[in-house]
N, C-alpha and C positions, 0 to 999 in steps of 0.2 A: 503494499499500499504506499509506504514511504517513497519507494522508487517511482511509482506512478504519479504521486503528487508532485514531485520535483520535475519529472518529465513534462507534466502539464505546464508548471511554471516556466521551464526553459522554452518550450514550444511557444507559449504565449508571448514571451519576451522576444523571442527571435523573429516573429512575425511583424514586429514594429519596423517601420521604414529604416530607421537609424541603424538597426541591427540585422537587416534582412540578408546582407551579403556576407561573404567570408571577411574576416577581419583578423588583424594582428593586434595584440595588446602588449604594451610595454610600460614598465614603471621602474624608476630609479632616481636617486637623488640628482644625478645629472644624466640626460639622455641626448644623444647626437645621432641624427640619420645623416651620414656623410653624403657629400655631393655625388659621389660615384655609386650610391645605392638608390634602388627603385623599389618601392612597395606596390605590388600588383593587387591590392585589396584595400579595404578600409583600415585606417590606422587609429588606434586609441592609445594615448600616451598621457602618463601622469608623472610629475617629477618637479623638483625645485628649480633646475635650470634646463630648459628643453630647447634644442636647436635642430630645426628641420631644414637641412640644406639640400637633401636629395628630393626627388619627385614622388608624389603619392598618386597612384592611379585608382582613386576611390575617395571617400570622405576622410577628412583628417579632423580628429576630436582631441584637443589637447587641455589639460589642466595642469597649472604649475605656477611657479613664482615669477619666473622671468622666461618669456617664450619668444623665440624668433623664428619666423618661417620665411626662408629665402628661396626654398625649392617650390616647384609648381604642384598644384592640387587639381585633379582632374574633375572633381565633384564639389561638394560642400565643405566649408571650413567653419568650426566652432571652437572657440577659445574662451577660457576663463582663467584669468592670471592677474598678478600684480603689475606687470608690464608686458606689453605686447608690440611686436614689430612684425609687420607682414610686408615683405618686399617681393615675394614671388607672385606668380599669377594664379588666380583661382577661377575655374571655369564655371562653378556654381555660385551659391549664395555664401554670405560671410555673416556670422554672428559672433560678436566679441563683447565680453563684459570684463573690464580691466581697469587698474588704477590709471595708467597711461596707455593710450592706443595710437599707433602709427601705421597707416597704410599707404604703400607707395607703389603697388603692382596694378596689374589688370585684373578686374573682376568681371566675370561674364554675367552674373546674376545680381541679386540685390544685396544691400549692405545694412545691417542694423548693428550699431556700436554704442556703448556707453561707457563713460569713464570720467575721472577727474580732468583729464586733458586729452582731447581727441583731435588728432591731426591727420588730414587727407593731404598728402604731399603733392607737388606740382607734377610728379611722374605718374601719379595714379589716374587710371581711367576705369570708370564704373559704368557698365552698360545699362544696369537696372536702376530701380529706385533706391534711394538712400535715406535712412533715418538715423539721426545722430543725436545723442543727448550727453551733456557734460558740463563741468564747471567752466571750461574754456574749450571752445570748438573753432579750430582753424581748418578751413576747406581751400585748398590751393589746386586741387586736381580738376578732372573733367568728369562730369556726370551727365549722362545721356537721358536718364529718366527724370522723374520728380525728386525733389529734395526737401525733406522736412528736418528742421534742426531746432533744438531747444537747449539753451545754456545760459550761464551767467554772463559770458562774453562770447559773441559770435563774430567771426570774421570771415567774409566770403571773398576769396582772392582767385578763384578759379572760373571754369566755364560750366554753366548749367543749362542744358537744352530744354528741360521740362520746367514745371512750376515750382516755385520756392515757397515754402511755408516756414516761418521762422518766428521764434520768440526768445527775447533775452533782455537782460538789463542794460547791455550795450551792444549794438549791432553796427558792424563796419563792413562797407563794401570797398575792397581794395582796388588799387589802380589797375591791376591786371585782370579784375573780374569782368566776365561776360555772362549777363543773365538774360536769356532769351524768352523765358516764360513769364507768367505773372508772378510778381514779387509781393507776397501778402505776409506783412510782418506786424508784430505786436511788441511794444516796447515802452518804457516810460519816457523815452526820448526818440526823436526821428533819427533814422539811420545816418551815420557819417559816410558820405559817398565821396571817395577820393577822386582827384582829377585823373582822367584817363580810363575810369570805369565805364563799361558799356551796360547800361540798364535798358534793354530793348523792349521789355513787355510792360504791361500795366503795373503801376505800383499802388498797393493798397496798404495804408498805414492805420493801425488802430492804437490808440493811446491806452496804456494800462498803468495802474499804480505800481510803484516800486515793490518788488517782492510779491506781486499778485499771482504768480504761477501761471499754469496753462489755462486759459479761459474755457468756459463750457461751450463756446461756440465754435471751437476747433472742429473742422469737418469730421464726420464720423469715422471715415476709413483711415484717416491719419491718426485719430485718437486710438483706434482699435490696433492700428499698427504699432503705435508706441506702447500700449498696454501689453500686446503680445510679445514685443521685444524685450520689454523690462521683465516680464514673467519668465520668459526663455533665459534671459541672463541671470535672473535670480536662481532659476533651476540649475543653471550651469555652474554658478558659483557654490551652490549647495553640494553639487557633484564634486567640485574641486576640493572643498573643504573636507568632505567625507573621504575622498581618495587620498588626501595628504594625511589625514589623521589615522586612517586604517594603515597606511604604509608605514608611518612612524611607529604605531603601536606594534605592528607585526615585526618590524625590525628589532625593536627592543625586547620583545617577549616571544620570539618565534617558537621556541621549544614548548613553552606553556600554552600558547595559542593553538598549536598543533594538537597537543594533548586534549585541550578543551573542545576543539571542533570534532575530533574523532570520537570523543565521549558523547558529545551531543548527537552525532549521527546514530551511535548505538542505542541511545536512550531518547530518541527524538521526541516521541509523543509523551512520554513521562515528564521530560523537562518542559514541554509546551504547556502541559497541565500545571506544573509547578509555577512557571512564569506567569500563567494567567491568574492563579490564586494570590501570588505575592503582589502582582500588579493591581489587584482589587483591594486586598486587605492592607497593604503598607500604607497607602495614603489615608485610609480610614483610621487606622491605629495612630498614626502620626498626628492627625488633626485632634483627636481625643487627647492625645498626650499633650499637645500644645496648650489646650484650654485649662490644664491644670498646672498649678505652680510647680509642683515637684517633677512633673513629667515634661516640662519645657525643653530641657536638654535632650531628652530621648526624641522628642517630636522633631526637633531641628536635625538631630542626627538621622532620623528616619528619612526626612525629605532630602537631606544631602546625599544619602546613600542611594535614594530613588533616582535623583538627578544623575549621579555618577554612573550607576549601573544602566541607565537608560541610554546614555552615550556609548558606553562600552558594548551594550547589547546591540546597538546599531552597527558598531564595527564588527562584532562577532557575527551578526546575521549576514553581513556582506561577505566575509570570509567563508561562512558556512555554505551560502548560495553558490559561490565560485567553485568550492570543492565538490558540490553535488552536480553542477553542470559538467565539469571534467569527468566525473564519475560516470555520468550518463553516457558521454560521448567516447570516453577512452577505457572504460571499465576499470580505472584505477582510482583508489581513494588517496589523493595527494593534497597536502596543504603547502602551496608555494606561492611565489610572487605572481605568477599568472592567475592563480585562483583568487588571489586578493583583488587584482584589477578587474578581472571578469565579474566577480561577485559584486563589486561596487557599481558597475555599470548596469548589470542585469537587474539589481535590486532597484536601482533608480528608474529603469525603464519599466519595470513591472508595476510601479505605482501609477503609470498612465492608463493601465487596463482597468476599465470600470468594474467595480464590485469584486470580481475574481481576483484581480491583481492586488487590490487592497487587502483582501482576505489572505492571500498568499504571503504578502509582505508582513502582515501581523503575526501570522503563524510562525514564520521563521524568526522573527524578532522575539516572540515569546519563548521559543525554544532556546535561543541564545541567552535571553534574559534569565531563565530558569537554571540553565547550566552555570551561569555566572554565580548565582547564589548558592548552588550546590558546591562549587569550588571554594567559595568563601567559607561555607561551613566545614569543609574538609580541612582548610587551612587552620581555623580555630580549633578543631578537634585534635589535630596534631600538636 
């Protein structure tokens, strides 16, 4: 029954578009795909320092601290990182959530990017629509589709063939800018248009109060695009955090993690039941303890342990899922770096599946949650 359960979970995860094709998973503190190397499938990478110099003939999905993509990507690119530089060409869409974002290659599809500082350089050419949000946004490249941009400070210094929708505290149209579509912007002050700038379309200015944010009259498709982009970026950042946390914990406790995962596999449904009981009873007991003078310390301890074990159980559930996926397809029960990375991705994708995906996620989480408490009990018993 356990095998059938995880086969169902794996199949449901694999039918999602992002995971439908063959893929290569890699994770390390530093990862480099050399310029002489070519990946003939989707590539999923997690690491502190990631450099993609070679070409990827598929989707590229990266989570890391510092990410550089100078190679070409034949399909879509998605990145969640502290700093991101994309100088290679991407044939499909680009989705980036990062502290700093720089794009200077050719993008055949759409671009959605968010960060503290977002820079589209003069070498960048984007064939589709573009949606940018950031503290400071500088666009010096060429956009053939529509352009929507929201930021504290927005500077337009490139060419936009489609319509422009913008909102910012300060908006500047640089001397090299060529705006051919409707320029519809909202700001506390009128845009500063430098000498030499070509604004060929209709200009629509709406005065807003300082710090008023995006108004409710932003056209629906732009608002939906922004919301979808932000949600996607938040999901991507969640994935990155989970990937980094799981990798760090696995690196520090490899032997103990392997022991716990193999134990959980053996006692899966027992630990799932244990996890469910503790998840229900511990908050109730902690609340009761907190309302009594003498039990306050125990109540705080209970909630602290609940929070800690919830985080650790998410890590454990990811590794457990990856181990089962490899077991299903290779007939080998192994806990290694590949099972760590695959588990994180599969568990995050599963949550997109209505009802069944959510139930599957919760069951795996409760199994890991229960096993953690059993190991704590064994440690105290010793």
